[in-house]
C-alpha positions as CSV (number, residue, x, y, z in Angstrom):
1,X,14.1,67.7,-46.1
2,X,16.5,67.8,-43.2
3,X,20.0,66.4,-43.5
4,X,19.9,63.8,-40.7
5,X,22.8,61.7,-39.6
6,X,21.3,58.2,-39.2
7,X,24.1,57.0,-37.0
8,X,23.2,59.4,-34.3
9,X,19.5,58.6,-34.7
10,X,20.3,54.9,-34.2
11,X,22.4,55.6,-31.0
12,X,19.6,57.8,-29.6
13,X,17.0,55.1,-30.4
14,X,19.1,52.5,-28.6
15,X,19.5,54.9,-25.6
16,X,15.7,55.5,-25.5
17,X,15.1,51.7,-25.6
18,X,17.6,51.1,-22.8
19,X,15.9,53.8,-20.7
20,X,12.5,52.1,-21.2
21,X,14.0,48.7,-20.6
22,X,15.5,49.9,-17.4
23,X,12.1,51.2,-16.1
24,X,10.4,47.9,-17.1
25,X,13.1,45.8,-15.3
26,X,12.8,48.0,-12.2
27,X,9.1,47.2,-12.0
28,X,9.3,43.5,-12.6
29,X,12.5,42.4,-10.9
30,X,12.0,41.8,-7.1
31,X,15.6,42.7,-6.3
32,X,16.3,45.1,-9.1
33,X,19.0,47.0,-7.2
34,X,21.1,43.9,-7.1
35,X,20.6,42.8,-10.8
36,X,23.9,43.1,-12.7
37,X,22.2,43.5,-16.1
38,X,20.1,46.4,-14.9
39,X,23.1,48.0,-13.2
40,X,25.0,47.8,-16.5
41,X,22.1,49.5,-18.3
42,X,21.8,52.2,-15.6
43,X,25.5,53.0,-15.7
44,X,25.4,54.3,-19.2
45,X,21.9,54.7,-20.7
46,X,21.2,58.2,-19.5
47,X,24.7,59.6,-20.0
48,X,24.6,58.2,-23.6
49,X,21.2,59.8,-24.2
50,X,22.4,63.1,-22.8
51,X,25.6,63.1,-24.8
52,X,23.9,62.5,-28.1
53,X,21.1,65.0,-27.3
54,X,23.6,67.6,-26.2
55,X,25.7,67.2,-29.3
56,X,22.8,68.6,-31.3
57,X,21.8,71.3,-28.8
58,X,24.0,74.1,-30.1
59,X,23.2,73.6,-33.8
60,X,19.5,73.6,-33.0
61,X,19.8,76.7,-30.9
62,X,21.6,78.5,-33.8
63,X,18.6,78.0,-36.0
64,X,16.5,80.3,-33.7
65,X,17.0,82.6,-30.8
66,X,17.0,81.5,-27.2
67,X,13.6,82.8,-26.4
68,X,11.9,81.1,-29.3
69,X,13.8,77.9,-28.5
70,X,12.7,77.9,-24.8
71,X,9.0,78.6,-25.8
72,X,9.0,75.9,-28.4
73,X,10.5,73.3,-25.9
74,X,8.1,74.5,-23.2
75,X,5.0,73.9,-25.5
76,X,6.3,70.6,-26.9
77,X,7.6,69.0,-23.7
78,X,6.5,70.7,-20.5
79,X,2.8,71.3,-21.2
80,X,2.1,67.7,-22.3
81,X,4.0,66.4,-19.3
82,X,2.1,68.6,-17.0
83,X,-1.2,67.6,-18.5
84,X,-0.5,63.9,-18.4
85,X,0.9,64.1,-14.9
86,X,-2.3,65.8,-13.7
87,X,-4.4,63.3,-15.6
88,X,-2.6,60.4,-14.0
89,X,-2.9,61.9,-10.5
90,X,-6.6,62.3,-11.0
91,X,-7.0,58.8,-12.4
92,X,-5.2,57.2,-9.4
93,X,-7.0,59.4,-7.0
94,X,-4.0,61.3,-5.8
95,X,-5.7,64.7,-6.0
96,X,-8.5,65.9,-3.8
97,X,-10.3,69.0,-5.0
């Protein structure tokens, strides 16, 4: 079992929620660029998420070598994103073969 720090998990969860909320508000608010609440969220949600994620980057890199780390991240993050991006483009008709 991993020794997790729940405080950081909570901060990261809040940051993820704020990122999702920001995207939802951008799609439903007619003048989202002028909305003060959305501007407040946008000012700190990504920096907060990046700081918390970056805090754990070096310890996770020390568990393995750089090559294995990059391959693992590529397989877990990039390939699924690429697949779903292509799938979405096909579903909305944005790709002509």
